PDB file of N, CA, C and O in Angstrom:
ATOM      1  N   MET A   1     136.019 167.303 168.990  1.00  0.00           N
ATOM      2  CA  MET A   1     136.251 168.837 168.600  1.00  0.00           C
ATOM      3  C   MET A   1     137.755 169.041 169.455  1.00  0.00           C
ATOM      4  O   MET A   1     137.820 168.821 170.665  1.00  0.00           O
ATOM      5  N   THR A   2     138.862 169.463 168.698  1.00  0.00           N
ATOM      6  CA  THR A   2     139.978 169.726 169.547  1.00  0.00           C
ATOM      7  C   THR A   2     140.419 171.201 169.569  1.00  0.00           C
ATOM      8  O   THR A   2     140.266 171.715 168.461  1.00  0.00           O
ATOM      9  N   LEU A   3     140.887 171.979 170.435  1.00  0.00           N
ATOM     10  CA  LEU A   3     141.295 173.077 170.366  1.00  0.00           C
ATOM     11  C   LEU A   3     142.726 173.331 171.012  1.00  0.00           C
ATOM     12  O   LEU A   3     142.991 172.916 172.141  1.00  0.00           O
ATOM     13  N   ASN A   4     143.623 174.031 170.239  1.00  0.00           N
ATOM     14  CA  ASN A   4     145.163 173.997 170.494  1.00  0.00           C
ATOM     15  C   ASN A   4     145.230 175.366 170.989  1.00  0.00           C
ATOM     16  O   ASN A   4     144.893 176.227 170.176  1.00  0.00           O
ATOM     17  N   ILE A   5     145.594 175.758 172.157  1.00  0.00           N
ATOM     18  CA  ILE A   5     145.899 176.935 172.736  1.00  0.00           C
ATOM     19  C   ILE A   5     147.145 177.006 173.390  1.00  0.00           C
ATOM     20  O   ILE A   5     147.274 176.327 174.408  1.00  0.00           O
ATOM     21  N   LEU A   6     148.034 177.658 173.024  1.00  0.00           N
ATOM     22  CA  LEU A   6     149.353 177.711 173.480  1.00  0.00           C
ATOM     23  C   LEU A   6     149.904 176.479 173.961  1.00  0.00           C
ATOM     24  O   LEU A   6     150.233 176.396 175.144  1.00  0.00           O
ATOM     25  N   PHE A   7     150.038 175.539 173.198  1.00  0.00           N
ATOM     26  CA  PHE A   7     150.602 174.133 173.450  1.00  0.00           C
ATOM     27  C   PHE A   7     149.784 173.237 174.410  1.00  0.00           C
ATOM     28  O   PHE A   7     150.144 172.131 174.813  1.00  0.00           O
ATOM     29  N   LEU A   8     148.739 173.813 174.689  1.00  0.00           N
ATOM     30  CA  LEU A   8     147.652 172.957 175.521  1.00  0.00           C
ATOM     31  C   LEU A   8     146.593 172.591 174.524  1.00  0.00           C
ATOM     32  O   LEU A   8     146.037 173.388 173.768  1.00  0.00           O
ATOM     33  N   THR A   9     146.360 171.219 174.607  1.00  0.00           N
ATOM     34  CA  THR A   9     145.312 170.554 173.869  1.00  0.00           C
ATOM     35  C   THR A   9     144.211 170.132 174.669  1.00  0.00           C
ATOM     36  O   THR A   9     144.360 169.554 175.746  1.00  0.00           O
ATOM     37  N   VAL A  10     143.029 170.431 174.125  1.00  0.00           N
ATOM     38  CA  VAL A  10     141.866 170.185 174.867  1.00  0.00           C
ATOM     39  C   VAL A  10     141.060 169.169 173.963  1.00  0.00           C
ATOM     40  O   VAL A  10     141.155 169.405 172.759  1.00  0.00           O
ATOM     41  N   THR A  11     140.372 168.204 174.279  1.00  0.00           N
ATOM     42  CA  THR A  11     139.563 167.354 173.373  1.00  0.00           C
ATOM     43  C   THR A  11     138.275 167.059 174.003  1.00  0.00           C
ATOM     44  O   THR A  11     138.213 166.607 175.146  1.00  0.00           O
ATOM     45  N   ILE A  12     137.398 167.267 173.389  1.00  0.00           N
ATOM     46  CA  ILE A  12     135.934 166.984 173.890  1.00  0.00           C
ATOM     47  C   ILE A  12     135.334 165.798 172.919  1.00  0.00           C
ATOM     48  O   ILE A  12     135.385 165.724 171.691  1.00  0.00           O
ATOM     49  N   LYS A  13     134.791 164.958 173.807  1.00  0.00           N
ATOM     50  CA  LYS A  13     134.367 163.772 172.953  1.00  0.00           C
ATOM     51  C   LYS A  13     132.773 163.656 173.600  1.00  0.00           C
ATOM     52  O   LYS A  13     132.519 164.044 174.740  1.00  0.00           O
ATOM     53  N   LYS A  14     131.881 163.137 172.801  1.00  0.00           N
ATOM     54  CA  LYS A  14     130.675 162.807 173.179  1.00  0.00           C
ATOM     55  C   LYS A  14     130.551 161.434 173.811  1.00  0.00           C
ATOM     56  O   LYS A  14     130.949 160.479 173.145  1.00  0.00           O
ATOM     57  N   ARG A  15     129.975 161.194 175.186  1.00  0.00           N
ATOM     58  CA  ARG A  15     130.133 160.118 176.036  1.00  0.00           C
ATOM     59  C   ARG A  15     128.911 159.220 175.365  1.00  0.00           C
ATOM     60  O   ARG A  15     127.804 159.695 175.111  1.00  0.00           O
ATOM     61  N   HIS A  16     129.243 158.021 175.152  1.00  0.00           N
ATOM     62  CA  HIS A  16     128.029 156.886 174.963  1.00  0.00           C
ATOM     63  C   HIS A  16     127.793 156.338 176.172  1.00  0.00           C
ATOM     64  O   HIS A  16     128.651 155.897 176.937  1.00  0.00           O
ATOM     65  N   VAL A  17     126.516 156.369 176.360  1.00  0.00           N
ATOM     66  CA  VAL A  17     125.918 155.856 177.579  1.00  0.00           C
ATOM     67  C   VAL A  17     125.198 154.704 177.345  1.00  0.00           C
ATOM     68  O   VAL A  17     124.273 154.642 176.535  1.00  0.00           O
ATOM     69  N   SER A  18     125.698 153.531 178.217  1.00  0.00           N
ATOM     70  CA  SER A  18     124.928 152.178 177.777  1.00  0.00           C
ATOM     71  C   SER A  18     123.714 152.227 178.703  1.00  0.00           C
ATOM     72  O   SER A  18     123.530 153.080 179.570  1.00  0.00           O
ATOM     73  N   ALA A  19     122.785 151.046 178.363  1.00  0.00           N
ATOM     74  CA  ALA A  19     121.690 151.143 179.120  1.00  0.00           C
ATOM     75  C   ALA A  19     121.811 150.923 180.535  1.00  0.00           C
ATOM     76  O   ALA A  19     121.186 151.539 181.399  1.00  0.00           O
ATOM     77  N   GLU A  20     122.732 149.922 180.738  1.00  0.00           N
ATOM     78  CA  GLU A  20     123.440 149.755 182.254  1.00  0.00           C
ATOM     79  C   GLU A  20     123.544 151.030 183.169  1.00  0.00           C
ATOM     80  O   GLU A  20     123.045 151.215 184.278  1.00  0.00           O
ATOM     81  N   ASP A  21     124.296 151.823 182.433  1.00  0.00           N
ATOM     82  CA  ASP A  21     124.776 153.032 183.143  1.00  0.00           C
ATOM     83  C   ASP A  21     123.340 153.999 183.396  1.00  0.00           C
ATOM     84  O   ASP A  21     123.253 154.674 184.422  1.00  0.00           O
ATOM     85  N   VAL A  22     122.444 153.995 182.557  1.00  0.00           N
ATOM     86  CA  VAL A  22     121.469 154.859 182.753  1.00  0.00           C
ATOM     87  C   VAL A  22     120.549 154.500 183.694  1.00  0.00           C
ATOM     88  O   VAL A  22     119.818 155.336 184.226  1.00  0.00           O
ATOM     89  N   VAL A  23     120.505 152.997 184.025  1.00  0.00           N
ATOM     90  CA  VAL A  23     119.680 152.529 184.935  1.00  0.00           C
ATOM     91  C   VAL A  23     120.264 152.583 186.253  1.00  0.00           C
ATOM     92  O   VAL A  23     119.539 152.670 187.244  1.00  0.00           O
ATOM     93  N   ARG A  24     121.600 152.534 186.342  1.00  0.00           N
ATOM     94  CA  ARG A  24     122.293 152.561 187.655  1.00  0.00           C
ATOM     95  C   ARG A  24     122.401 154.142 187.853  1.00  0.00           C
ATOM     96  O   ARG A  24     122.590 154.382 189.045  1.00  0.00           O
ATOM     97  N   GLU A  25     122.347 155.197 187.141  1.00  0.00           N
ATOM     98  CA  GLU A  25     122.258 156.660 187.362  1.00  0.00           C
ATOM     99  C   GLU A  25     120.728 156.573 188.210  1.00  0.00           C
ATOM    100  O   GLU A  25     120.532 156.841 189.395  1.00  0.00           O
ATOM    101  N   GLN A  26     119.831 156.150 187.279  1.00  0.00           N
ATOM    102  CA  GLN A  26     118.399 156.201 187.911  1.00  0.00           C
ATOM    103  C   GLN A  26     118.143 155.807 189.310  1.00  0.00           C
ATOM    104  O   GLN A  26     117.560 156.451 190.183  1.00  0.00           O
ATOM    105  N   MET A  27     118.705 154.588 189.374  1.00  0.00           N
ATOM    106  CA  MET A  27     118.719 153.990 190.874  1.00  0.00           C
ATOM    107  C   MET A  27     119.294 154.969 192.043  1.00  0.00           C
ATOM    108  O   MET A  27     118.719 155.212 193.104  1.00  0.00           O
ATOM    109  N   ALA A  28     120.618 155.503 191.595  1.00  0.00           N
ATOM    110  CA  ALA A  28     121.280 156.238 192.580  1.00  0.00           C
ATOM    111  C   ALA A  28     120.435 157.474 192.710  1.00  0.00           C
ATOM    112  O   ALA A  28     120.284 157.877 193.863  1.00  0.00           O
ATOM    113  N   LYS A  29     119.887 158.114 191.797  1.00  0.00           N
ATOM    114  CA  LYS A  29     119.024 159.272 192.058  1.00  0.00           C
ATOM    115  C   LYS A  29     117.928 159.023 192.873  1.00  0.00           C
ATOM    116  O   LYS A  29     117.587 159.821 193.747  1.00  0.00           O
ATOM    117  N   GLU A  30     117.257 157.812 192.620  1.00  0.00           N
ATOM    118  CA  GLU A  30     115.955 157.616 193.584  1.00  0.00           C
ATOM    119  C   GLU A  30     116.614 157.100 194.981  1.00  0.00           C
ATOM    120  O   GLU A  30     115.846 157.110 195.944  1.00  0.00           O
ATOM    121  N   ILE A  31     117.831 156.689 195.187  1.00  0.00           N
ATOM    122  CA  ILE A  31     118.189 156.400 196.610  1.00  0.00           C
ATOM    123  C   ILE A  31     118.541 157.761 197.210  1.00  0.00           C
ATOM    124  O   ILE A  31     118.228 158.009 198.375  1.00  0.00           O
ATOM    125  N   ILE A  32     119.250 158.741 196.367  1.00  0.00           N
ATOM    126  CA  ILE A  32     119.605 159.994 197.100  1.00  0.00           C
ATOM    127  C   ILE A  32     118.270 160.731 197.448  1.00  0.00           C
ATOM    128  O   ILE A  32     118.113 161.381 198.482  1.00  0.00           O
ATOM    129  N   GLU A  33     117.368 160.570 196.518  1.00  0.00           N
ATOM    130  CA  GLU A  33     116.281 161.279 196.889  1.00  0.00           C
ATOM    131  C   GLU A  33     115.290 160.719 198.102  1.00  0.00           C
ATOM    132  O   GLU A  33     114.545 161.458 198.746  1.00  0.00           O
ATOM    133  N   GLN A  34     115.392 159.483 198.274  1.00  0.00           N
ATOM    134  CA  GLN A  34     114.964 158.885 199.518  1.00  0.00           C
ATOM    135  C   GLN A  34     115.539 159.307 200.637  1.00  0.00           C
ATOM    136  O   GLN A  34     114.841 159.653 201.590  1.00  0.00           O
ATOM    137  N   ASN A  35     116.711 159.335 200.679  1.00  0.00           N
ATOM    138  CA  ASN A  35     117.487 159.864 201.742  1.00  0.00           C
ATOM    139  C   ASN A  35     117.409 161.161 202.211  1.00  0.00           C
ATOM    140  O   ASN A  35     117.526 161.461 203.399  1.00  0.00           O
ATOM    141  N   ARG A  36     117.179 162.079 201.144  1.00  0.00           N
ATOM    142  CA  ARG A  36     116.873 163.488 201.542  1.00  0.00           C
ATOM    143  C   ARG A  36     115.524 163.634 201.981  1.00  0.00           C
ATOM    144  O   ARG A  36     115.229 164.531 202.770  1.00  0.00           O
ATOM    145  N   ASP A  37     114.519 162.679 201.457  1.00  0.00           N
ATOM    146  CA  ASP A  37     113.199 162.983 202.312  1.00  0.00           C
ATOM    147  C   ASP A  37     113.216 162.513 203.695  1.00  0.00           C
ATOM    148  O   ASP A  37     112.487 163.044 204.533  1.00  0.00           O
ATOM    149  N   ARG A  38     114.127 161.400 204.031  1.00  0.00           N
ATOM    150  CA  ARG A  38     114.606 160.984 205.345  1.00  0.00           C
ATOM    151  C   ARG A  38     114.782 161.882 206.276  1.00  0.00           C
ATOM    152  O   ARG A  38     114.161 162.018 207.330  1.00  0.00           O
ATOM    153  N   GLN A  39     115.906 162.670 205.725  1.00  0.00           N
ATOM    154  CA  GLN A  39     116.601 163.789 206.449  1.00  0.00           C
ATOM    155  C   GLN A  39     115.588 165.020 206.579  1.00  0.00           C
ATOM    156  O   GLN A  39     115.714 165.787 207.533  1.00  0.00           O
ATOM    157  N   PHE A  40     114.721 165.186 205.755  1.00  0.00           N
ATOM    158  CA  PHE A  40     114.026 166.280 206.011  1.00  0.00           C
ATOM    159  C   PHE A  40     112.696 165.948 206.972  1.00  0.00           C
ATOM    160  O   PHE A  40     112.163 166.845 207.625  1.00  0.00           O
ATOM    161  N   SER A  41     112.237 164.617 206.990  1.00  0.00           N
ATOM    162  CA  SER A  41     111.392 164.159 207.913  1.00  0.00           C
ATOM    163  C   SER A  41     111.936 164.171 209.539  1.00  0.00           C
ATOM    164  O   SER A  41     111.236 164.457 210.511  1.00  0.00           O
ATOM    165  N   ILE A  42     113.092 163.859 209.554  1.00  0.00           N
ATOM    166  CA  ILE A  42     113.841 163.801 210.720  1.00  0.00           C
ATOM    167  C   ILE A  42     113.981 165.292 211.248  1.00  0.00           C
ATOM    168  O   ILE A  42     113.653 165.557 212.405  1.00  0.00           O
ATOM    169  N   TYR A  43     114.422 166.164 210.472  1.00  0.00           N
ATOM    170  CA  TYR A  43     114.766 167.544 211.030  1.00  0.00           C
ATOM    171  C   TYR A  43     113.612 168.500 211.037  1.00  0.00           C
ATOM    172  O   TYR A  43     113.677 169.571 211.640  1.00  0.00           O
ATOM    173  N   ARG A  44     112.413 168.060 210.275  1.00  0.00           N
ATOM    174  CA  ARG A  44     111.321 169.034 210.188  1.00  0.00           C
ATOM    175  C   ARG A  44     110.628 169.477 211.730  1.00  0.00           C
ATOM    176  O   ARG A  44     110.240 170.612 212.006  1.00  0.00           O
ATOM    177  N   PRO A  45     110.595 168.568 212.425  1.00  0.00           N
ATOM    178  CA  PRO A  45     109.872 168.829 213.770  1.00  0.00           C
ATOM    179  C   PRO A  45     110.593 169.866 214.635  1.00  0.00           C
ATOM    180  O   PRO A  45     110.014 170.638 215.398  1.00  0.00           O
ATOM    181  N   PHE A  46     112.036 169.801 214.421  1.00  0.00           N
ATOM    182  CA  PHE A  46     112.504 170.574 215.398  1.00  0.00           C
ATOM    183  C   PHE A  46     112.821 172.214 214.827  1.00  0.00           C
ATOM    184  O   PHE A  46     113.259 173.064 215.603  1.00  0.00           O
TER     185      PHE A  46
END
């Protein structure tokens, strides 16, 4: 889809995600979640 607004062109394309990208994003989310849990466990007693 392309929009032309006062000489400004905005193009929106659907991203095609590969299986490797999906696995990488899932692993990153898991690591972030683990780190968040560690932070909570460290700061909870204070």
